[in-house]
C-alpha positions in Angstrom: 0.0 0.0 0.0 1.3 3.5 -0.9 0.5 6.6 1.0 -1.5 9.0 -1.1 0.3 12.2 -0.2 1.1 14.8 -2.8 4.7 15.7 -3.0 4.8 19.5 -3.8 6.7 20.3 -6.9 8.5 23.1 -5.1 9.9 20.7 -2.5 10.9 18.2 -5.2 12.7 20.9 -7.2 14.5 22.0 -4.0 15.6 18.4 -3.4 16.7 18.0 -7.0 18.7 21.3 -7.1 20.4 20.6 -3.8 21.0 16.9 -3.9 23.6 17.0 -1.2 23.5 13.4 -0.2 21.8 14.2 3.1 18.2 14.5 2.0 17.1 11.0 2.6 17.5 10.8 6.4 19.7 7.8 5.9 22.9 9.8 6.4 21.9 11.8 9.4 23.4 11.5 12.9 22.2 8.6 14.9 19.6 9.4 17.5 20.9 6.8 19.9 17.7 4.7 20.3 17.9 1.0 20.5 16.6 0.4 17.0 18.2 3.6 15.6 20.0 1.8 12.8 16.6 1.2 11.2 16.0 4.9 11.1 19.2 7.0 11.3 22.6 5.4 10.9 25.8 7.2 11.5 26.8 9.7 9.0 29.9 9.1 6.8 31.9 11.4 4.7 33.0 8.9 2.0 29.9 9.4 -0.2 29.0 13.0 0.5 28.6 14.7 -3.0 28.5 18.3 -3.8 25.6 20.3 -5.2 24.0 19.1 -8.4 22.4 22.0 -10.3 18.9 21.5 -11.8 20.1 22.9 -15.1 22.8 20.3 -15.3 20.2 17.6 -15.6 17.6 19.5 -17.7 20.2 20.5 -20.4 21.2 16.8 -20.9 17.8 15.1 -20.3 15.4 16.1 -23.1 13.1 13.3 -24.2 14.4 10.9 -21.6 13.2 8.9 -18.6 14.1 11.9 -16.5 11.8 14.1 -18.7 8.9 11.7 -18.2 9.7 11.6 -14.5 9.6 15.4 -14.2 6.4 15.6 -16.2 4.6 13.2 -13.8 5.9 15.2 -10.8 4.7 18.5 -12.3 1.3 17.0 -12.9 1.1 16.1 -9.1 1.5 12.4 -10.0 4.6 11.9 -7.9 3.7 8.4 -6.7 3.5 7.4 -10.3 6.8 9.1 -11.0 8.4 7.1 -8.2 7.1 3.8 -9.5 8.3 4.8 -13.0 11.8 5.2 -11.6 11.7 2.0 -9.6 10.7 0.0 -12.7 13.3 1.7 -14.9 16.3 2.2 -12.6 18.7 0.8 -15.1 17.6 3.2 -17.8 17.9 6.1 -15.5 21.4 5.1 -14.6 22.4 4.8 -18.2 21.0 8.4 -18.8 22.8 9.9 -15.8 26.0 8.1 -16.8 28.2 9.2 -13.9 28.2 7.5 -10.6 28.0 10.8 -8.9 24.8 11.9 -10.6 23.2 8.5 -10.0 24.1 8.6 -6.3 22.9 12.2 -5.8 19.6 11.6 -7.6 18.7 8.4 -5.8 19.8 9.7 -2.4 18.5 13.3 -2.6 15.3 12.7 -4.6 14.1 9.1 -4.8 14.8 8.0 -1.3 12.8 10.9 0.3 9.9 10.0 -2.0 10.1 6.4 -1.0 9.6 7.4 2.7 6.5 9.5 1.7 4.8 7.1 -0.8 5.7 3.6 0.5 4.7 2.0 3.7 7.5 0.9 6.0 7.7 -2.7 4.8 7.7 -1.8 1.1 10.1 1.1 1.7 12.7 -1.3 3.3 12.5 -3.6 0.3 12.8 -0.8 -2.2 15.8 0.8 -0.4 17.6 -2.6 -0.5 16.8 -2.9 -4.2 18.1 0.6 -5.0 21.3 0.3 -2.9 22.0 -3.2 -4.3 21.6 -2.0 -7.9 23.7 1.1 -7.3 26.6 -0.8 -5.7 26.8 -3.2 -8.6 26.4 -0.5 -11.2 29.1 1.6 -9.6 31.4 -1.3 -9.6 30.9 -2.1 -13.3 31.1 1.5 -14.4 34.4 2.1 -12.6 35.9 -1.2 -13.8 34.9 -0.4 -17.3 36.7 3.0 -17.1 39.7 1.5 -15.4 39.1 3.2 -12.1 39.5 1.4 -8.7 35.9 0.4 -8.4 36.2 -0.3 -4.6 37.5 3.1 -3.6 35.1 5.6 -5.1 33.1 7.7 -2.6 29.8 6.7 -4.1 30.6 3.0 -3.9 31.9 3.2 -0.3 28.9 5.1 0.9 26.4 2.9 -0.9 28.0 -0.2 0.7 27.2 1.4 4.1 23.6 2.0 3.1 23.3 -1.5 1.7 24.5 -3.0 5.0 21.9 -1.0 6.8 19.2 -2.0 4.4 19.9 -5.7 4.9 19.8 -5.2 8.7 16.4 -3.5 8.5 15.1 -6.6 6.8 16.7 -8.8 9.5 19.2 -10.3 7.1 22.0 -9.8 9.6 24.6 -12.2 8.1 24.6 -10.4 4.8 24.6 -7.1 6.6 27.7 -7.9 8.6 29.5 -9.4 5.6 29.1 -6.1 3.7 29.9 -4.1 6.9 33.2 -6.0 7.3 34.0 -5.4 3.6 33.4 -1.7 4.0 35.7 -1.5 7.1 38.5 -3.1 5.1 38.0 -0.8 2.2 37.9 2.3 4.4 41.1 1.2 6.1 42.7 0.8 2.7 41.5 4.2 1.4 41.6 6.5 4.5 43.2 4.4 7.3 41.5 3.6 10.6 41.9 7.0 12.1 39.0 8.7 10.4 35.3 9.4 11.2 34.1 7.1 8.4 35.8 4.1 10.0 34.5 5.0 13.5 31.0 5.5 12.3 31.1 2.2 10.4 32.3 0.5 13.6 29.3 2.1 15.4 26.8 0.9 12.8 28.4 -2.6 12.8 27.9 -2.7 16.6 24.2 -1.8 16.2 23.8 -4.6 13.6 25.4 -7.1 16.0 23.1 -5.9 18.9 20.0 -6.2 16.6 21.0 -9.8 15.7 21.4 -10.7 19.4 25.2 -11.0 19.4 25.5 -8.9 22.5 29.1 -9.8 23.5 30.6 -9.0 20.1 28.4 -5.9 19.9 29.9 -4.6 23.2 33.4 -5.2 22.0 32.7 -3.3 18.8 31.1 -0.4 20.7 34.3 -0.3 22.8 36.4 -0.1 19.7 34.2 2.7 18.3 34.3 4.5 21.6 38.1 4.4 21.7 38.4 5.7 18.1 35.9 8.5 18.7 38.0 9.6 21.7 41.2 9.4 19.7 39.6 11.6 17.0 38.2 14.1 19.5 34.6 13.3 18.6 33.2 13.1 22.1 30.5 15.6 21.2 29.1 13.6 18.3 25.7 11.9 18.6 27.3 8.5 17.8 29.8 8.8 20.7 27.1 9.7 23.1 24.9 6.8 21.9 27.9 4.5 22.2 28.3 5.5 25.9 24.6 4.9 26.5 24.7 1.5 25.0 27.8 0.5 27.0 26.2 1.7 30.2 23.2 -0.6 29.7 
């Protein structure tokens, strides 16, 4: 079932013109609640894109899937526009071409719409589908261009979102597998002494706690706490939430 709520064009255009990678709510600071990973995981820097101008898309997207999408939105048929995207994600990716544009559009426009038009169960399934597709697409594009497919910011950040999506659907083994892969890649690219690594540790601890692995979760929270303190991040929401979890 979809929520029949109109998505005002002015809000959509604002999202589209300022696709900063933080519009979805998936990248915001963790609130520190027990099930917070299902709502607001720790923010990472690896996939934070810059501003994408509306004109940049409109100039390149005449008579395309994007044009049809915008037409539906302007006709106050945003729920249909969302479904059109979800059924044609591969075609949209081919039109946007760059991983950066694909990432910004899905994170800044599509994901907020999913939270509006889809119920919680369907939203979780669609988020997993989007992040899974994007991660594979980014890999293939970067490999084709001769880039290191496992170190691009879009790929790294999408892996984090993919791990969280699996956890939301209680697929914890797959979630932890991806989380472990992300930790190794972050160490390779940035080293361990960075906020991305600390936040990924924190999210991994949340996943372990959700899956009932309390002892391992506690050890991981302790690792995250130590790194937050080393980085001087004691004022961050993640650090405070970590302290709360360790005190329980």
